[in-house]
C-alpha positions as CSV (number, residue, x, y, z in Angstrom):
1,X,-22.0,4.2,8.2
2,X,-18.7,5.5,8.3
3,X,-16.9,6.4,4.9
4,X,-14.6,3.6,4.3
5,X,-10.9,4.1,3.5
6,X,-3.4,0.1,0.7
7,X,8.0,-4.0,-2.8
8,X,9.6,-0.4,-2.5
9,X,11.1,1.2,-5.3
10,X,14.8,0.3,-5.7
11,X,17.6,2.6,-4.3
12,X,20.1,2.7,-7.0
13,X,23.8,3.9,-6.0
14,X,25.3,7.4,-7.3
15,X,27.2,6.7,-10.6
16,X,30.8,6.9,-10.6
17,X,32.6,8.9,-13.5
18,X,32.3,7.3,-16.8
19,X,35.7,5.6,-17.5
20,X,37.4,5.8,-21.2
21,X,36.1,3.1,-23.1
22,X,38.6,0.2,-23.8
23,X,37.6,-1.7,-26.8
24,X,37.4,-5.5,-26.2
25,X,40.3,-7.8,-27.6
26,X,42.5,-5.2,-28.4
27,X,46.0,-5.9,-29.6
28,X,48.5,-3.0,-30.1
29,X,49.9,-2.1,-33.6
30,X,52.8,-4.1,-34.4
31,X,56.2,-2.5,-34.1
32,X,58.1,-1.0,-36.8
33,X,61.9,-2.4,-37.3
34,X,64.3,0.2,-35.9
35,X,65.6,2.8,-38.6
36,X,69.0,2.4,-39.2
37,X,71.0,5.9,-39.5
38,X,72.1,7.1,-43.0
39,X,75.3,8.0,-43.9
40,X,74.0,11.1,-45.5
41,X,72.8,14.6,-43.6
42,X,71.7,14.1,-39.9
43,X,68.5,16.5,-40.4
44,X,66.9,14.2,-43.2
45,X,67.0,11.1,-41.5
46,X,65.3,12.9,-38.4
47,X,62.9,14.4,-40.4
48,X,61.8,11.1,-42.4
49,X,61.3,9.5,-38.9
50,X,59.3,12.1,-37.6
51,X,56.8,11.8,-40.3
52,X,56.9,7.5,-39.9
53,X,56.0,8.4,-36.3
54,X,53.1,10.7,-37.3
55,X,51.9,8.2,-39.8
56,X,51.8,5.4,-37.3
57,X,50.0,7.6,-34.7
58,X,47.3,8.5,-37.0
59,X,47.1,5.0,-38.2
60,X,46.6,3.3,-34.4
61,X,44.3,6.2,-33.6
62,X,41.8,5.2,-36.6
63,X,42.3,1.3,-36.1
64,X,41.5,2.3,-32.0
65,X,38.4,4.0,-33.1
66,X,36.9,1.8,-35.5
67,X,37.9,-1.3,-33.3
68,X,36.1,0.2,-30.4
69,X,33.1,1.1,-32.3
70,X,32.7,-2.5,-33.8
71,X,33.5,-3.9,-30.3
72,X,30.7,-1.6,-28.4
73,X,28.3,-2.4,-30.9
74,X,28.6,-6.3,-30.8
75,X,29.5,-6.4,-27.4
76,X,26.5,-6.7,-24.6
77,X,26.1,-4.9,-21.3
78,X,26.5,-7.6,-18.7
79,X,25.1,-5.4,-15.9
80,X,21.5,-3.5,-16.8
81,X,19.8,-0.7,-15.5
82,X,16.7,-1.0,-17.8
83,X,15.2,2.9,-18.4
84,X,14.0,4.8,-20.8
85,X,15.4,8.4,-20.3
86,X,18.1,10.0,-18.2
87,X,20.1,7.6,-15.9
88,X,19.2,8.3,-12.2
89,X,21.5,7.3,-9.3
90,X,22.9,4.5,-11.2
91,X,26.1,2.5,-10.4
92,X,25.9,0.7,-13.8
93,X,26.0,1.5,-17.3
94,X,21.8,1.5,-18.6
95,X,21.0,-1.0,-20.8
96,X,19.1,0.0,-24.0
97,X,15.6,1.0,-23.5
98,X,12.2,-0.6,-22.8
99,X,9.2,-0.5,-25.5
100,X,6.5,-0.6,-23.1
101,X,2.9,-1.7,-24.6
102,X,1.1,0.7,-22.0
103,X,-1.8,-1.8,-22.0
104,X,-0.6,-5.3,-20.9
105,X,-1.5,-8.5,-22.6
106,X,-3.1,-11.1,-20.6
107,X,-1.5,-14.3,-21.0
108,X,-2.5,-17.9,-20.2
109,X,-1.3,-19.7,-16.8
110,X,2.5,-19.9,-17.9
111,X,3.1,-22.1,-14.5
112,X,6.2,-20.4,-13.4
113,X,5.3,-20.0,-9.7
114,X,3.0,-21.3,-7.2
115,X,2.4,-20.6,-3.6
116,X,3.3,-22.8,-0.4
117,X,1.1,-22.4,2.8
118,X,0.5,-24.2,6.1
119,X,-2.3,-27.1,6.3
120,X,-3.4,-28.1,9.6
121,X,-3.9,-31.6,9.7
122,X,-6.0,-33.7,12.3
123,X,-3.2,-35.4,13.6
124,X,-1.9,-32.0,15.1
125,X,1.0,-32.0,12.8
126,X,1.3,-28.8,10.4
127,X,2.3,-29.5,6.9
128,X,3.5,-27.3,4.3
129,X,1.5,-27.7,1.1
130,X,1.1,-26.0,-2.4
131,X,-1.6,-23.8,-2.2
132,X,-4.6,-24.8,-4.9
133,X,-5.0,-22.1,-7.8
134,X,-8.2,-21.4,-7.0
135,X,-7.3,-20.0,-3.4
136,X,-4.3,-18.2,-4.8
137,X,-5.1,-17.5,-8.4
138,X,-1.9,-16.6,-10.5
139,X,-2.0,-13.8,-13.4
140,X,0.5,-13.4,-16.1
141,X,0.8,-10.2,-17.9
142,X,3.3,-9.4,-21.0
143,X,4.0,-5.5,-20.4
144,X,6.8,-4.9,-22.9
145,X,10.2,-6.2,-24.4
146,X,13.6,-5.0,-24.2
147,X,16.8,-6.2,-26.4
148,X,14.3,-9.1,-27.8
149,X,12.8,-10.2,-24.7
150,X,9.7,-10.4,-23.5
151,X,8.7,-8.8,-20.1
152,X,6.4,-10.6,-17.9
153,X,4.8,-9.5,-14.9
154,X,3.1,-12.2,-12.7
155,X,1.3,-11.4,-9.8
156,X,-0.8,-14.0,-7.3
157,X,-3.2,-13.9,-4.7
158,X,-5.6,-11.4,-6.3
159,X,-8.5,-12.5,-8.0
160,X,-10.1,-9.2,-8.6
161,X,-11.9,-9.3,-5.4
162,X,-10.4,-10.1,-2.7
163,X,-6.4,-10.6,-1.4
164,X,-5.7,-14.2,-0.2
165,X,-2.8,-14.8,1.6
166,X,-0.8,-11.6,0.6
167,X,-0.6,-10.7,-3.2
168,X,3.1,-11.7,-5.0
169,X,4.3,-9.8,-7.4
170,X,7.2,-11.0,-9.7
171,X,8.7,-10.1,-13.0
172,X,10.3,-12.2,-15.4
173,X,11.7,-11.9,-19.1
174,X,11.5,-14.1,-21.9
175,X,14.1,-14.9,-24.3
176,X,13.8,-15.9,-28.0
177,X,14.1,-19.4,-27.1
178,X,11.5,-19.5,-24.7
179,X,13.6,-19.5,-21.7
180,X,12.8,-17.3,-18.6
181,X,14.7,-15.5,-16.1
182,X,13.4,-14.3,-12.6
183,X,14.2,-10.6,-12.4
184,X,14.8,-10.2,-8.7
185,X,15.4,-6.9,-8.1
186,X,12.0,-6.0,-9.1
187,X,10.4,-9.3,-7.8
188,X,9.0,-10.2,-4.1
189,X,11.1,-12.8,-2.3
190,X,10.9,-16.6,-3.1
191,X,11.5,-19.2,-1.1
192,X,12.8,-22.8,-2.3
193,X,10.8,-25.2,-3.8
194,X,12.1,-27.8,-1.4
195,X,12.1,-26.2,2.0
196,X,9.5,-25.9,4.4
197,X,9.2,-21.9,4.3
198,X,5.6,-20.3,3.3
199,X,5.8,-18.3,0.1
200,X,5.9,-18.2,-3.6
201,X,8.5,-20.6,-5.4
202,X,9.7,-20.8,-8.7
203,X,7.5,-23.9,-10.0
204,X,9.1,-24.3,-13.7
205,X,12.5,-26.1,-14.0
206,X,15.1,-24.2,-15.9
207,X,14.2,-20.4,-14.6
208,X,17.5,-18.5,-14.0
209,X,17.9,-15.6,-11.6
210,X,18.9,-12.0,-13.0
211,X,20.4,-10.4,-10.3
212,X,21.4,-7.3,-11.6
213,X,18.5,-6.0,-13.9
214,X,16.5,-2.9,-12.5
215,X,13.3,-1.3,-14.4
216,X,14.0,2.5,-13.0
217,X,10.6,3.4,-15.2
218,X,8.6,1.9,-12.7
219,X,10.1,4.2,-9.9
220,X,7.5,6.7,-9.6
221,X,8.6,10.3,-8.4
222,X,6.9,13.4,-6.8
223,X,5.4,16.1,-8.5
224,X,3.6,19.2,-8.3
225,X,0.3,20.0,-10.0
226,X,-2.5,22.5,-9.8
227,X,-1.1,23.7,-6.4
228,X,-0.6,20.2,-4.7
229,X,2.4,18.2,-4.1
230,X,2.1,14.0,-5.3
231,X,4.3,11.9,-3.2
232,X,4.2,8.4,-4.2
233,X,3.2,5.5,-2.1
234,X,5.6,2.9,-2.2
235,X,5.0,-0.3,-4.5
236,X,2.7,-1.1,-7.2
237,X,-0.8,-1.6,-6.1
238,X,-2.0,-4.9,-7.7
239,X,-5.9,-4.2,-6.8
240,X,-5.7,-1.1,-9.3
241,X,-3.4,-2.9,-12.1
242,X,-6.6,-5.3,-12.4
243,X,-9.0,-3.5,-14.5
244,X,-12.0,-5.5,-13.2
245,X,-12.7,-4.4,-9.9
246,X,-16.4,-3.3,-9.2
247,X,-15.5,-1.3,-6.1
248,X,-14.0,1.4,-8.1
249,X,-14.7,3.7,-11.0
250,X,-11.6,5.8,-12.3
251,X,-11.5,8.7,-14.6
252,X,-8.6,11.0,-16.1
253,X,-7.9,14.5,-14.6
254,X,-4.9,15.3,-16.1
255,X,-1.8,14.6,-18.1
256,X,1.5,15.1,-16.4
257,X,4.3,15.4,-18.4
258,X,7.3,12.9,-17.7
259,X,4.9,10.7,-15.6
260,X,1.9,9.7,-17.2
261,X,-1.9,10.0,-16.9
262,X,-3.4,11.4,-13.4
263,X,-6.5,9.3,-12.5
264,X,-9.2,9.9,-9.7
265,X,-10.1,6.7,-8.5
266,X,-13.6,6.8,-6.3
267,X,-14.7,4.1,-4.3
268,X,-18.1,3.0,-4.8
269,X,-20.5,3.7,-1.7
270,X,-22.3,0.7,-2.2
271,X,-23.6,0.3,1.2
272,X,-24.0,3.7,2.4
273,X,-25.7,5.5,-1.0
274,X,-26.6,8.5,1.5
275,X,-22.9,9.2,2.5
276,X,-21.8,12.6,1.5
277,X,-18.1,11.5,1.3
278,X,-16.5,10.3,-1.2
279,X,-13.2,8.0,-1.0
280,X,-11.0,9.0,-3.6
281,X,-7.3,7.8,-4.5
282,X,-5.1,9.6,-7.0
283,X,-3.2,7.5,-9.2
284,X,-0.6,7.7,-12.2
285,X,-1.2,5.4,-14.8
286,X,2.8,5.5,-16.2
287,X,3.8,4.7,-19.8
288,X,4.7,1.0,-18.5
289,X,0.8,0.6,-18.0
290,X,1.0,0.2,-14.2
291,X,-0.4,2.4,-11.8
292,X,1.3,4.4,-8.7
293,X,-0.8,5.7,-5.9
294,X,0.0,9.2,-4.7
295,X,-0.7,11.0,-1.5
296,X,-1.9,14.7,-1.5
297,X,0.1,17.6,0.4
298,X,-1.2,21.1,0.9
299,X,1.3,23.7,0.9
300,X,-0.4,25.1,3.9
301,X,-0.8,22.3,6.0
302,X,2.2,22.2,8.5
303,X,3.8,18.9,10.4
304,X,1.7,19.6,13.5
305,X,-1.5,19.6,11.5
306,X,-2.3,23.3,12.5
307,X,-2.8,24.5,8.9
308,X,-1.5,28.3,8.3
309,X,-4.9,29.7,7.8
310,X,-6.2,33.5,8.4
311,X,-10.1,34.0,9.3
312,X,-12.0,36.4,7.8
313,X,-12.1,38.0,11.4
314,X,-8.0,38.4,10.8
315,X,-7.3,36.2,13.5
316,X,-4.9,33.1,13.0
317,X,-5.9,29.5,13.2
318,X,-4.2,27.6,16.2
319,X,-6.4,24.4,15.8
320,X,-5.2,21.1,14.3
321,X,-7.3,19.8,11.3
322,X,-7.2,16.2,9.9
323,X,-7.3,15.8,6.2
324,X,-10.8,14.4,5.9
325,X,-12.2,12.1,8.3
326,X,-11.1,9.0,9.7
327,X,-13.1,6.1,8.1
328,X,-14.1,3.3,10.4
329,X,-11.3,3.0,12.9
330,X,-8.3,3.4,10.5
331,X,-6.7,6.0,8.0
332,X,-4.7,5.6,5.1
333,X,-3.1,7.3,2.0
334,X,-6.4,8.2,0.6
335,X,-8.3,11.3,0.0
336,X,-12.0,12.4,0.9
337,X,-14.2,15.2,-1.5
338,X,-17.8,15.7,-1.0
339,X,-19.7,14.0,-3.5
340,X,-22.0,16.7,-4.6
341,X,-21.3,20.3,-5.8
342,X,-21.8,22.3,-2.4
343,X,-20.9,25.7,-4.0
344,X,-24.3,27.3,-2.7
345,X,-24.1,26.0,0.7
346,X,-20.6,27.3,1.4
347,X,-19.0,30.6,1.9
348,X,-15.3,31.9,2.3
349,X,-14.3,31.8,5.8
350,X,-10.6,32.6,5.6
351,X,-7.4,32.4,3.5
352,X,-4.1,30.2,3.8
353,X,-0.6,31.8,3.9
354,X,-0.1,30.5,0.3
355,X,-3.5,32.5,-1.2
356,X,-6.1,29.9,-1.2
357,X,-9.5,30.3,-0.1
358,X,-11.0,28.4,2.6
359,X,-14.5,27.6,2.9
360,X,-17.1,26.7,5.4
361,X,-20.6,25.8,5.6
362,X,-23.4,28.9,5.8
363,X,-25.6,26.6,8.2
364,X,-26.4,23.3,8.9
365,X,-29.7,23.4,6.9
366,X,-28.6,21.6,3.7
367,X,-28.6,17.8,3.6
368,X,-24.4,17.8,3.5
369,X,-24.2,19.9,6.3
370,X,-26.7,18.2,8.4
371,X,-25.0,14.9,7.7
372,X,-21.3,15.8,8.5
373,X,-22.3,18.1,11.8
374,X,-24.6,14.7,13.0
375,X,-21.5,12.5,12.7
376,X,-18.8,14.8,13.3
377,X,-20.0,17.6,15.5
378,X,-19.0,15.8,18.8
379,X,-17.0,16.5,21.6
380,X,-15.5,14.6,24.2
381,X,-16.6,15.8,27.5
382,X,-17.2,14.3,31.1
383,X,-16.1,11.0,29.8
384,X,-18.5,10.8,26.9
385,X,-19.1,11.9,23.4
386,X,-21.7,14.7,23.1
387,X,-23.0,16.4,20.1
388,X,-22.0,20.1,20.3
389,X,-24.6,23.3,19.2
390,X,-25.1,24.0,15.4
391,X,-23.7,27.6,16.2
392,X,-20.8,26.3,18.3
393,X,-19.5,24.0,15.3
394,X,-19.8,26.5,12.7
395,X,-18.3,29.3,14.8
396,X,-15.1,26.9,15.7
397,X,-15.2,26.0,12.1
398,X,-15.9,22.3,12.8
399,X,-14.9,21.6,8.9
400,X,-13.4,23.7,6.2
401,X,-12.7,23.1,2.7
402,X,-10.4,23.3,0.1
403,X,-11.7,23.4,-3.7
404,X,-8.9,21.6,-5.7
405,X,-7.9,21.9,-9.1
406,X,-10.2,19.6,-10.7
407,X,-13.3,21.3,-8.8
408,X,-13.8,19.0,-5.7
409,X,-14.3,20.2,-2.2
410,X,-12.1,18.4,0.1
411,X,-13.0,18.4,3.6
412,X,-10.7,19.1,6.7
413,X,-12.0,18.5,10.0
414,X,-11.4,20.5,13.3
415,X,-9.7,18.0,15.6
416,X,-11.5,19.3,18.7
417,X,-14.4,17.3,17.2
418,X,-15.0,13.7,16.0
419,X,-17.4,11.0,15.2
420,X,-16.3,9.1,17.9
421,X,-15.7,6.0,15.7
422,X,-12.8,3.8,17.0
423,X,-11.8,0.2,17.0
424,X,-13.9,-0.8,19.9
425,X,-12.9,-2.7,22.7
426,X,-10.6,-5.2,20.5
427,X,-9.7,-7.9,23.2
428,X,-6.5,-10.0,23.0
429,X,-6.4,-13.3,24.5
430,X,-2.8,-14.9,24.7
431,X,-2.6,-18.9,24.9
432,X,1.3,-19.9,24.8
433,X,1.9,-23.8,25.4
434,X,3.9,-22.7,28.6
435,X,4.4,-20.0,31.0
436,X,5.9,-17.5,28.7
437,X,7.1,-13.7,29.1
438,X,5.4,-12.0,25.9
439,X,5.4,-8.7,24.7
440,X,2.5,-7.2,22.7
441,X,2.5,-4.0,20.7
442,X,-0.3,-2.6,18.0
443,X,-0.2,-0.3,15.1
444,X,-2.5,2.1,16.1
445,X,-3.1,5.3,18.3
446,X,-4.3,3.8,21.5
447,X,-7.0,6.0,23.8
448,X,-8.1,3.6,26.0
449,X,-6.5,0.3,27.4
450,X,-6.3,-2.1,30.5
451,X,-3.9,-2.8,31.4
452,X,-2.1,0.3,30.6
453,X,-1.0,0.6,27.4
454,X,2.5,2.8,27.5
455,X,4.7,1.8,24.6
456,X,3.1,-1.8,24.6
457,X,2.2,-4.7,26.9
458,X,4.8,-7.0,28.7
459,X,2.9,-9.6,30.4
460,X,3.7,-13.3,31.9
461,X,1.3,-15.6,30.1
462,X,0.2,-18.8,30.9
463,X,-1.6,-22.1,28.7
464,X,-5.1,-21.0,30.3
465,X,-4.9,-17.2,29.2
466,X,-4.2,-16.0,32.5
467,X,-1.8,-12.8,32.2
468,X,0.1,-11.1,34.9
469,X,2.4,-8.0,35.4
470,X,5.6,-7.3,37.2
471,X,3.7,-5.7,39.8
472,X,1.5,-8.8,40.3
473,X,-1.8,-7.6,38.6
474,X,-3.7,-10.2,36.8
475,X,-6.0,-9.8,34.0
476,X,-7.8,-12.5,31.6
477,X,-7.2,-10.6,28.3
478,X,-5.9,-7.3,26.9
479,X,-7.8,-4.6,25.8
480,X,-7.3,-1.4,23.9
481,X,-9.5,1.2,21.9
482,X,-8.1,3.5,19.3
483,X,-7.6,4.4,15.7
484,X,-5.4,2.1,13.5
485,X,-2.5,3.1,11.3
486,X,-3.6,1.2,8.3
487,X,-6.6,1.3,5.9
488,X,-9.9,0.6,6.6
489,X,-11.3,-2.5,4.6
490,X,-13.7,-1.9,2.0
491,X,-17.1,-3.7,2.2
492,X,-17.5,-5.7,-0.4
493,X,-19.8,-8.9,1.2
494,X,-21.6,-9.7,4.2
495,X,-24.8,-10.7,5.9
496,X,-28.3,-8.9,6.3
497,X,-30.4,-10.2,9.0
498,X,-33.5,-9.0,10.9
499,X,-33.0,-7.6,14.1
500,X,-34.7,-10.5,15.8
501,X,-32.4,-12.8,14.6
502,X,-29.2,-11.0,15.7
503,X,-28.5,-12.8,18.5
504,X,-28.7,-16.4,17.3
505,X,-26.4,-15.1,13.9
506,X,-23.7,-13.4,16.0
507,X,-23.4,-16.6,17.9
508,X,-23.4,-18.7,14.9
509,X,-20.8,-16.4,13.3
510,X,-18.2,-16.4,16.2
511,X,-18.7,-20.2,16.3
512,X,-17.5,-20.5,12.7
513,X,-14.8,-17.9,13.1
514,X,-13.4,-20.4,15.3
515,X,-14.1,-18.4,19.0
516,X,-14.3,-20.7,21.9
517,X,-17.4,-20.6,24.4
518,X,-15.6,-17.8,26.5
519,X,-14.3,-15.4,24.0
520,X,-17.7,-15.6,22.3
521,X,-19.7,-14.7,25.6
522,X,-17.1,-11.9,26.2
523,X,-18.1,-10.8,22.5
524,X,-21.5,-11.1,23.1
525,X,-21.7,-9.3,26.3
526,X,-20.0,-6.4,25.0
527,X,-21.5,-5.8,21.5
528,X,-24.9,-7.3,21.5
529,X,-26.6,-4.4,23.6
530,X,-24.4,-1.9,20.6
531,X,-26.5,-3.6,18.0
532,X,-28.7,-1.1,16.1
533,X,-32.6,-1.3,16.9
534,X,-33.6,-0.9,12.9
535,X,-35.4,-3.6,11.0
536,X,-32.2,-5.2,9.5
537,X,-28.5,-5.0,10.2
538,X,-25.7,-5.7,7.9
539,X,-23.2,-7.8,9.5
540,X,-19.6,-7.7,7.6
541,X,-16.8,-9.9,9.3
542,X,-12.9,-8.7,9.2
543,X,-10.5,-11.6,9.6
544,X,-6.8,-11.9,10.2
545,X,-5.5,-10.4,7.0
546,X,-7.9,-7.6,6.8
547,X,-6.9,-6.8,10.8
548,X,-3.0,-7.0,9.7
549,X,-3.2,-4.2,7.2
550,X,-5.9,-2.1,9.8
551,X,-3.8,-2.3,12.9
552,X,-1.1,-4.8,12.8
553,X,-0.2,-6.9,16.3
554,X,3.8,-7.3,17.0
555,X,3.7,-10.3,19.4
556,X,7.4,-11.7,20.5
557,X,7.5,-14.7,20.8
558,X,5.8,-15.2,17.5
559,X,2.9,-16.9,17.9
560,X,2.1,-20.2,15.8
561,X,-1.6,-19.6,15.5
562,X,-3.4,-16.0,15.3
563,X,-7.4,-15.6,14.6
564,X,-8.4,-12.0,14.7
565,X,-12.1,-10.9,13.8
566,X,-13.6,-7.8,13.5
567,X,-17.1,-6.9,13.3
568,X,-18.2,-3.9,10.8
569,X,-22.2,-3.1,11.0
570,X,-24.6,-1.0,10.0
571,X,-28.5,-0.4,10.8
572,X,-31.0,-0.4,7.6
573,X,-34.5,0.2,7.3
574,X,-34.7,-2.3,4.6
575,X,-33.2,-5.2,3.4
576,X,-30.6,-5.3,0.7
577,X,-28.7,-7.8,-1.1
578,X,-25.3,-7.8,-0.9
579,X,-22.8,-10.6,-1.6
580,X,-22.6,-13.3,1.0
581,X,-19.5,-13.5,3.4
582,X,-18.5,-17.1,3.7
583,X,-17.0,-17.7,7.0
584,X,-14.1,-20.2,8.2
585,X,-11.8,-20.8,10.9
586,X,-8.6,-22.7,11.6
587,X,-7.4,-24.9,14.3
588,X,-5.3,-23.9,17.0
589,X,-1.9,-25.1,16.9
590,X,1.2,-24.2,19.4
591,X,1.1,-20.7,20.9
592,X,-2.2,-19.3,19.9
593,X,-3.6,-15.5,19.7
594,X,-7.2,-14.9,19.5
595,X,-8.4,-11.0,19.1
596,X,-12.1,-9.6,18.7
597,X,-13.4,-6.1,18.1
598,X,-15.6,-3.9,15.9
599,X,-16.5,-0.5,15.1
600,X,-17.6,1.3,18.0
601,X,-19.4,4.6,17.6
602,X,-19.6,6.7,20.5
């Protein structure tokens, strides 16, 4: 199986010059009575008057300083940028710093928020209901304090194994009286508790909204370490903030001053233990206790993906390379390393413009080299993917490696070769309630399409699914193949079936997922012949939420119902025990879009 491959930080305006503070309730010193001229000599009254004025000025300055100091101590700031350390791009005066716990304290259900979603009724009417907590589990953690208030991080939709509906991230502060405030600038948008909109809403009465506070500590910054540049991926990844994820292992590899602990997170290859590729993510655990994901940039890579390399024969590299190998039919921000130490199987093949040594396999006799050559040593020729010779793959630098600061070999795949793994023939059906002009685009690099994709499809769709172009051509569906721009979902469950049961299992699965007879027949016609001939096959279905992350569809007008299903499968020599996947469907209401597809390895 191919290797498996995730609220923007607030932008704060530039600060104006800090004005001279004016003490609150400042009252000018009382005016002294006018000095009457003395009949004695003129120089003495003038001297006395100057001394008196000087005394008044000194007394006023002392009073101003003391009153100002006392006033500023007792008067809290009304608009806060909460942070530790220096002010950065702030238009407001910073409040006092936060005391982060570092290790969040888990709280019971505080009932601060809930989630509304659409329920499809038997009568055909759609109703907005509060989603049961077992389907949208909430979580509350106390993460710090400031000015006597407890800072509470709340999230929903993530139970440690899956995301339901879409995760919600909310921040609250609780004062000494037990009252809560929603920190709006740090939280996802909430909807009204009384309208018909889907989304999270505040369920507890009396919760106020803080429209000004910003926690700048939760804004990660770019840094360099070990010859690499680490750039933050916007947002907080809730899945990595939950400690009980069985899918990952995490180890500390460095401490970055001013940022936190640099962690290497590895995805466990549960269903492909023979894979030599290890999918990893670089995280920073900040003093706040939150995890932030960072993507890695290499100094020798260019915008056109042609790395600056001088090969051992003194020639300059002209080929584009990808960082790692595309997993499944998706890309993402994760990195790849080789699981095992391959030092004895590689040799120096060149140097980068910044002096780093790059390595390549000596031959393809070792298990790691053989595995990568078999899956990646293919070239698209004559309309199909064909395996190139071993010597051609080695001489053309089919794969090279960069040995990073923690000793791991990171692969770069030569783009002229490929595994041929793509999102295979996703087919899109459009069923509007009346004849409608529809535009469709997908977040993917489309390599094959019918009709021609161009910058997207524009079709006239009829309720029976018939599609027509402006030139009069008609189609029953739209299909595309290519690589999604999002992250390929993790394989965490599925069904293992004997090869003899594949046909009936697929038919039942498609029915459970809500496909009609025609859609199921189309799927079976394309995919059944491509099923592995091994004794057993693992079947895992990705559904709408997964596909929206992998390759989002953009459709105008917006559909009322969207059903997307995608099959990831793997041939097995022996049966294995995996968590059972439960499949379900939703009724088709209004303008309905259906898409099916699978992982196509050419």
